[in-house]
Structure formats: C-alpha cells, structure tokens
N, CA, C and O atoms as a Tripos MOL2 file, in Angstrom:
@<TRIPOS>MOLECULE
protein
  180   179    45     0     0
PROTEIN
NO_CHARGES

@<TRIPOS>ATOM
      1 N          99.0670  131.3350  107.5470 N.3       1 MET1
      2 CA         97.6690  131.2260  107.2100 C.3       1 MET1
      3 C          97.4430  130.3940  105.9470 C.2       1 MET1
      4 O          96.4310  129.7060  105.8100 O.2       1 MET1
      5 N          98.3950  130.4710  105.0400 N.am      2 GLU2
      6 CA         98.2160  129.7230  103.7900 C.3       2 GLU2
      7 C          98.0050  128.2430  104.0640 C.2       2 GLU2
      8 O          97.1290  127.6170  103.4670 O.2       2 GLU2
      9 N          98.7970  127.6880  104.9570 N.am      3 ALA3
     10 CA         98.6800  126.2610  105.2670 C.3       3 ALA3
     11 C          97.3220  125.9390  105.8800 C.2       3 ALA3
     12 O          96.7550  124.8790  105.6140 O.2       3 ALA3
     13 N          96.8050  126.8390  106.6920 N.am      4 VAL4
     14 CA         95.4930  126.6260  107.3140 C.3       4 VAL4
     15 C          94.4140  126.5490  106.2390 C.2       4 VAL4
     16 O          93.5590  125.6640  106.2700 O.2       4 VAL4
     17 N          94.4610  127.4900  105.2800 N.am      5 PHE5
     18 CA         93.4690  127.4790  104.2060 C.3       5 PHE5
     19 C          93.5970  126.2130  103.3640 C.2       5 PHE5
     20 O          92.5990  125.6650  102.8960 O.2       5 PHE5
     21 N          94.8260  125.7570  103.1760 N.am      6 MET6
     22 CA         95.0300  124.5350  102.3880 C.3       6 MET6
     23 C          94.4360  123.3280  103.1240 C.2       6 MET6
     24 O          93.7490  122.5020  102.5240 O.2       6 MET6
     25 N          94.7060  123.2390  104.4150 N.am      7 ILE7
     26 CA         94.1910  122.1220  105.2130 C.3       7 ILE7
     27 C          92.6580  122.1450  105.2330 C.2       7 ILE7
     28 O          92.0080  121.1000  105.1910 O.2       7 ILE7
     29 N          92.0970  123.3520  105.2970 N.am      8 GLN8
     30 CA         90.6400  123.4840  105.3250 C.3       8 GLN8
     31 C          90.0280  123.3600  103.9240 C.2       8 GLN8
     32 O          88.8130  123.4680  103.7630 O.2       8 GLN8
     33 N          90.8610  123.1360  102.9310 N.am      9 MET9
     34 CA         90.4520  123.0090  101.5330 C.3       9 MET9
     35 C          89.7320  124.2610  101.0140 C.2       9 MET9
     36 O          88.8320  124.1820  100.1780 O.2       9 MET9
     37 N          90.1570  125.4090  101.5330 N.am     10 ASP10
     38 CA         89.6510  126.6970  101.0460 C.3      10 ASP10
     39 C          90.6740  127.2090  100.0330 C.2      10 ASP10
     40 O          91.4780  128.0940  100.3280 O.2      10 ASP10
     41 N          90.6230  126.6400   98.8550 N.am     11 TYR11
     42 CA         91.6800  126.8420   97.8700 C.3      11 TYR11
     43 C          91.7040  128.2490   97.2980 C.2      11 TYR11
     44 O          92.7690  128.7320   96.9150 O.2      11 TYR11
     45 N          90.5690  128.9150   97.2300 N.am     12 LYS12
     46 CA         90.5610  130.2900   96.7240 C.3      12 LYS12
     47 C          91.3570  131.2070   97.6540 C.2      12 LYS12
     48 O          92.1540  132.0210   97.1880 O.2      12 LYS12
     49 N          91.1450  131.0780   98.9560 N.am     13 LYS13
     50 CA         91.8960  131.8840   99.9190 C.3      13 LYS13
     51 C          93.3600  131.4630   99.9320 C.2      13 LYS13
     52 O          94.2430  132.3130  100.0450 O.2      13 LYS13
     53 N          93.6260  130.1830   99.8200 N.am     14 ASP14
     54 CA         94.9930  129.6630   99.7880 C.3      14 ASP14
     55 C          95.7590  130.2800   98.6230 C.2      14 ASP14
     56 O          96.8870  130.7420   98.7940 O.2      14 ASP14
     57 N          95.1600  130.2890   97.4620 N.am     15 ILE15
     58 CA         95.8190  130.8470   96.2800 C.3      15 ILE15
     59 C          96.0110  132.3480   96.4250 C.2      15 ILE15
     60 O          97.0550  132.8780   96.0460 O.2      15 ILE15
     61 N          95.0110  133.0430   96.9690 N.am     16 ALA16
     62 CA         95.1240  134.4920   97.1510 C.3      16 ALA16
     63 C          96.2800  134.8380   98.0890 C.2      16 ALA16
     64 O          97.0550  135.7520   97.8110 O.2      16 ALA16
     65 N          96.3950  134.1130   99.1920 N.am     17 ILE17
     66 CA         97.4880  134.3520  100.1400 C.3      17 ILE17
     67 C          98.8270  134.0100   99.4970 C.2      17 ILE17
     68 O          99.8000  134.7460   99.6610 O.2      17 ILE17
     69 N          98.8830  132.9020   98.7700 N.am     18 TYR18
     70 CA        100.1170  132.5120   98.0870 C.3      18 TYR18
     71 C         100.5510  133.6060   97.1140 C.2      18 TYR18
     72 O         101.7340  133.9390   97.0480 O.2      18 TYR18
     73 N          99.6180  134.1610   96.3710 N.am     19 ASP19
     74 CA         99.9460  135.2230   95.4200 C.3      19 ASP19
     75 C         100.5170  136.4490   96.1250 C.2      19 ASP19
     76 O         101.4590  137.0680   95.6290 O.2      19 ASP19
     77 N          99.9520  136.8040   97.2780 N.am     20 GLU20
     78 CA        100.4740  137.9320   98.0550 C.3      20 GLU20
     79 C         101.8900  137.6450   98.5330 C.2      20 GLU20
     80 O         102.7660  138.5040   98.4340 O.2      20 GLU20
     81 N         102.1150  136.4510   99.0490 N.am     21 ILE21
     82 CA        103.4400  136.0740   99.5330 C.3      21 ILE21
     83 C         104.4460  136.1120   98.3920 C.2      21 ILE21
     84 O         105.5520  136.6290   98.5500 O.2      21 ILE21
     85 N         104.0600  135.5640   97.2400 N.am     22 GLU22
     86 CA        104.9660  135.5430   96.0890 C.3      22 GLU22
     87 C         105.3360  136.9600   95.6510 C.2      22 GLU22
     88 O         106.4960  137.2270   95.3350 O.2      22 GLU22
     89 N         104.3720  137.8580   95.6300 N.am     23 GLU23
     90 CA        104.6410  139.2420   95.2410 C.3      23 GLU23
     91 C         105.6420  139.8960   96.1910 C.2      23 GLU23
     92 O         106.5580  140.5910   95.7520 O.2      23 GLU23
     93 N         105.4660  139.6740   97.4900 N.am     24 GLN24
     94 CA        106.3790  140.2440   98.4780 C.3      24 GLN24
     95 C         107.7730  139.6600   98.3460 C.2      24 GLN24
     96 O         108.7590  140.3880   98.4600 O.2      24 GLN24
     97 N         107.8730  138.3650   98.1100 N.am     25 VAL25
     98 CA        109.1740  137.7100   97.9600 C.3      25 VAL25
     99 C         109.9060  138.2450   96.7330 C.2      25 VAL25
    100 O         111.1100  138.4930   96.7850 O.2      25 VAL25
    101 N         109.1870  138.4210   95.6400 N.am     26 LEU26
    102 CA        109.8090  138.9460   94.4300 C.3      26 LEU26
    103 C         110.2810  140.3910   94.6180 C.2      26 LEU26
    104 O         111.3350  140.7690   94.1060 O.2      26 LEU26
    105 N         109.5090  141.1960   95.3460 N.am     27 GLU27
    106 CA        109.9290  142.5660   95.6410 C.3      27 GLU27
    107 C         111.2000  142.5720   96.4950 C.2      27 GLU27
    108 O         112.1130  143.3620   96.2530 O.2      27 GLU27
    109 N         111.2530  141.6860   97.4960 N.am     28 MET28
    110 CA        112.4390  141.6140   98.3510 C.3      28 MET28
    111 C         113.6600  141.1590   97.5600 C.2      28 MET28
    112 O         114.7520  141.7010   97.7280 O.2      28 MET28
    113 N         113.4730  140.1660   96.6990 N.am     29 SER29
    114 CA        114.6210  139.6710   95.9340 C.3      29 SER29
    115 C         115.1140  140.7330   94.9530 C.2      29 SER29
    116 O         116.3180  140.8510   94.7270 O.2      29 SER29
    117 N         114.2040  141.5020   94.3730 N.am     30 ASP30
    118 CA        114.6140  142.5980   93.4980 C.3      30 ASP30
    119 C         115.4170  143.6440   94.2680 C.2      30 ASP30
    120 O         116.4290  144.1400   93.7730 O.2      30 ASP30
    121 N         114.9720  143.9780   95.4670 N.am     31 ALA31
    122 CA        115.6680  144.9710   96.2870 C.3      31 ALA31
    123 C         117.0660  144.4800   96.6680 C.2      31 ALA31
    124 O         118.0310  145.2430   96.6220 O.2      31 ALA31
    125 N         117.1650  143.2210   97.0380 N.am     32 ILE32
    126 CA        118.4690  142.6600   97.4070 C.3      32 ILE32
    127 C         119.3990  142.6330   96.2010 C.2      32 ILE32
    128 O         120.5760  142.9750   96.3140 O.2      32 ILE32
    129 N         118.8790  142.2300   95.0560 N.am     33 THR33
    130 CA        119.6900  142.2000   93.8360 C.3      33 THR33
    131 C         120.1720  143.5880   93.4720 C.2      33 THR33
    132 O         121.3400  143.7690   93.1300 O.2      33 THR33
    133 N         119.2840  144.5720   93.5400 N.am     34 TYR34
    134 CA        119.6550  145.9520   93.2330 C.3      34 TYR34
    135 C         120.7690  146.4210   94.1660 C.2      34 TYR34
    136 O         121.7220  147.0590   93.7200 O.2      34 TYR34
    137 N         120.6550  146.1100   95.4540 N.am     35 ALA35
    138 CA        121.6690  146.5360   96.4300 C.3      35 ALA35
    139 C         123.0140  145.8820   96.1500 C.2      35 ALA35
    140 O         124.0490  146.5390   96.2580 O.2      35 ALA35
    141 N         123.0230  144.6140   95.7960 N.am     36 ILE36
    142 CA        124.2750  143.9090   95.4970 C.3      36 ILE36
    143 C         124.9300  144.5060   94.2590 C.2      36 ILE36
    144 O         126.1400  144.7320   94.2470 O.2      36 ILE36
    145 N         124.1420  144.7640   93.2150 N.am     37 VAL37
    146 CA        124.6930  145.3490   91.9930 C.3      37 VAL37
    147 C         125.2420  146.7420   92.2750 C.2      37 VAL37
    148 O         126.2960  147.1080   91.7550 O.2      37 VAL37
    149 N         124.5420  147.5200   93.0890 N.am     38 LYS38
    150 CA        125.0040  148.8730   93.4330 C.3      38 LYS38
    151 C         126.2830  148.8200   94.2660 C.2      38 LYS38
    152 O         127.1410  149.6950   94.1470 O.2      38 LYS38
    153 N         126.4100  147.7990   95.1030 N.am     39 GLN39
    154 CA        127.5920  147.6730   95.9420 C.3      39 GLN39
    155 C         128.8230  147.2620   95.1430 C.2      39 GLN39
    156 O         129.9420  147.6340   95.4980 O.2      39 GLN39
    157 N         128.6330  146.5040   94.0770 N.am     40 PHE40
    158 CA        129.7440  146.0010   93.2660 C.3      40 PHE40
    159 C         129.5410  146.3670   91.7840 C.2      40 PHE40
    160 O         129.3640  145.4740   90.9550 O.2      40 PHE40
    161 N         129.5630  147.6550   91.4420 N.am     41 PRO41
    162 CA        129.2640  148.0590   90.0700 C.3      41 PRO41
    163 C         130.2770  147.5400   89.0520 C.2      41 PRO41
    164 O         129.9230  147.3190   87.8940 O.2      41 PRO41
    165 N         131.5180  147.3420   89.4580 N.am     42 GLY42
    166 CA        132.5340  146.8520   88.5520 C.3      42 GLY42
    167 C         132.3080  145.4180   88.1120 C.2      42 GLY42
    168 O         132.7170  145.0260   87.0190 O.2      42 GLY42
    169 N         131.6730  144.6530   88.9420 N.am     43 VAL43
    170 CA        131.4270  143.2420   88.6320 C.3      43 VAL43
    171 C         130.2320  143.0960   87.6860 C.2      43 VAL43
    172 O         130.2190  142.2190   86.8220 O.2      43 VAL43
    173 N         129.2320  143.9620   87.8560 N.am     44 PHE44
    174 CA        127.9970  143.8250   87.1040 C.3      44 PHE44
    175 C         127.8330  144.9010   86.0450 C.2      44 PHE44
    176 O         126.7130  145.1740   85.6130 O.2      44 PHE44
    177 N         128.9130  145.5090   85.6260 N.am     45 GLY45
    178 CA        128.8570  146.6400   84.6900 C.3      45 GLY45
    179 C         128.7140  146.2040   83.3080 C.2      45 GLY45
    180 O         128.6520  147.0340   82.4020 O.2      45 GLY45
@<TRIPOS>BOND
     1     1     2 1
     2     2     3 1
     3     3     4 2
     4     3     5 am
     5     5     6 1
     6     6     7 1
     7     7     8 2
     8     7     9 am
     9     9    10 1
    10    10    11 1
    11    11    12 2
    12    11    13 am
    13    13    14 1
    14    14    15 1
    15    15    16 2
    16    15    17 am
    17    17    18 1
    18    18    19 1
    19    19    20 2
    20    19    21 am
    21    21    22 1
    22    22    23 1
    23    23    24 2
    24    23    25 am
    25    25    26 1
    26    26    27 1
    27    27    28 2
    28    27    29 am
    29    29    30 1
    30    30    31 1
    31    31    32 2
    32    31    33 am
    33    33    34 1
    34    34    35 1
    35    35    36 2
    36    35    37 am
    37    37    38 1
    38    38    39 1
    39    39    40 2
    40    39    41 am
    41    41    42 1
    42    42    43 1
    43    43    44 2
    44    43    45 am
    45    45    46 1
    46    46    47 1
    47    47    48 2
    48    47    49 am
    49    49    50 1
    50    50    51 1
    51    51    52 2
    52    51    53 am
    53    53    54 1
    54    54    55 1
    55    55    56 2
    56    55    57 am
    57    57    58 1
    58    58    59 1
    59    59    60 2
    60    59    61 am
    61    61    62 1
    62    62    63 1
    63    63    64 2
    64    63    65 am
    65    65    66 1
    66    66    67 1
    67    67    68 2
    68    67    69 am
    69    69    70 1
    70    70    71 1
    71    71    72 2
    72    71    73 am
    73    73    74 1
    74    74    75 1
    75    75    76 2
    76    75    77 am
    77    77    78 1
    78    78    79 1
    79    79    80 2
    80    79    81 am
    81    81    82 1
    82    82    83 1
    83    83    84 2
    84    83    85 am
    85    85    86 1
    86    86    87 1
    87    87    88 2
    88    87    89 am
    89    89    90 1
    90    90    91 1
    91    91    92 2
    92    91    93 am
    93    93    94 1
    94    94    95 1
    95    95    96 2
    96    95    97 am
    97    97    98 1
    98    98    99 1
    99    99   100 2
   100    99   101 am
   101   101   102 1
   102   102   103 1
   103   103   104 2
   104   103   105 am
   105   105   106 1
   106   106   107 1
   107   107   108 2
   108   107   109 am
   109   109   110 1
   110   110   111 1
   111   111   112 2
   112   111   113 am
   113   113   114 1
   114   114   115 1
   115   115   116 2
   116   115   117 am
   117   117   118 1
   118   118   119 1
   119   119   120 2
   120   119   121 am
   121   121   122 1
   122   122   123 1
   123   123   124 2
   124   123   125 am
   125   125   126 1
   126   126   127 1
   127   127   128 2
   128   127   129 am
   129   129   130 1
   130   130   131 1
   131   131   132 2
   132   131   133 am
   133   133   134 1
   134   134   135 1
   135   135   136 2
   136   135   137 am
   137   137   138 1
   138   138   139 1
   139   139   140 2
   140   139   141 am
   141   141   142 1
   142   142   143 1
   143   143   144 2
   144   143   145 am
   145   145   146 1
   146   146   147 1
   147   147   148 2
   148   147   149 am
   149   149   150 1
   150   150   151 1
   151   151   152 2
   152   151   153 am
   153   153   154 1
   154   154   155 1
   155   155   156 2
   156   155   157 am
   157   157   158 1
   158   158   159 1
   159   159   160 2
   160   159   161 am
   161   161   162 1
   162   162   163 1
   163   163   164 2
   164   163   165 am
   165   165   166 1
   166   166   167 1
   167   167   168 2
   168   167   169 am
   169   169   170 1
   170   170   171 1
   171   171   172 2
   172   171   173 am
   173   173   174 1
   174   174   175 1
   175   175   176 2
   176   175   177 am
   177   177   178 1
   178   178   179 1
   179   179   180 2
@<TRIPOS>SUBSTRUCTURE
     1 MET1         2 RESIDUE 1 A MET
     2 GLU2         6 RESIDUE 1 A GLU
     3 ALA3        10 RESIDUE 1 A ALA
     4 VAL4        14 RESIDUE 1 A VAL
     5 PHE5        18 RESIDUE 1 A PHE
     6 MET6        22 RESIDUE 1 A MET
     7 ILE7        26 RESIDUE 1 A ILE
     8 GLN8        30 RESIDUE 1 A GLN
     9 MET9        34 RESIDUE 1 A MET
    10 ASP10       38 RESIDUE 1 A ASP
    11 TYR11       42 RESIDUE 1 A TYR
    12 LYS12       46 RESIDUE 1 A LYS
    13 LYS13       50 RESIDUE 1 A LYS
    14 ASP14       54 RESIDUE 1 A ASP
    15 ILE15       58 RESIDUE 1 A ILE
    16 ALA16       62 RESIDUE 1 A ALA
    17 ILE17       66 RESIDUE 1 A ILE
    18 TYR18       70 RESIDUE 1 A TYR
    19 ASP19       74 RESIDUE 1 A ASP
    20 GLU20       78 RESIDUE 1 A GLU
    21 ILE21       82 RESIDUE 1 A ILE
    22 GLU22       86 RESIDUE 1 A GLU
    23 GLU23       90 RESIDUE 1 A GLU
    24 GLN24       94 RESIDUE 1 A GLN
    25 VAL25       98 RESIDUE 1 A VAL
    26 LEU26      102 RESIDUE 1 A LEU
    27 GLU27      106 RESIDUE 1 A GLU
    28 MET28      110 RESIDUE 1 A MET
    29 SER29      114 RESIDUE 1 A SER
    30 ASP30      118 RESIDUE 1 A ASP
    31 ALA31      122 RESIDUE 1 A ALA
    32 ILE32      126 RESIDUE 1 A ILE
    33 THR33      130 RESIDUE 1 A THR
    34 TYR34      134 RESIDUE 1 A TYR
    35 ALA35      138 RESIDUE 1 A ALA
    36 ILE36      142 RESIDUE 1 A ILE
    37 VAL37      146 RESIDUE 1 A VAL
    38 LYS38      150 RESIDUE 1 A LYS
    39 GLN39      154 RESIDUE 1 A GLN
    40 PHE40      158 RESIDUE 1 A PHE
    41 PRO41      162 RESIDUE 1 A PRO
    42 GLY42      166 RESIDUE 1 A GLY
    43 VAL43      170 RESIDUE 1 A VAL
    44 PHE44      174 RESIDUE 1 A PHE
    45 GLY45      178 RESIDUE 1 A GLY
C-alpha cells in the first residue's frame, strides 16, 4: 500500500504506513537479536 500512496502523491498516508512498517521491522529485528544472544550466551556475554 505504501507504494500506491506514493504514486498517488498522498504523502501523509505514505509516511504513516512507512512509520508502521518501520516499527514492525524494528520489533522483529529486536526479537531475532534477543533470540540469537540467548542461543549463544558465551559469545555475547
């Protein structure tokens, strides 16, 4: 949807969707990082 809003030059909606996507990506990367550190505590201690 973000690309559609960008093409339609609806920049407020484009930015709002981008912000939501960014928040979700950061949450996922934090979860993955936490799992890797928990799996290898000796490496990241």
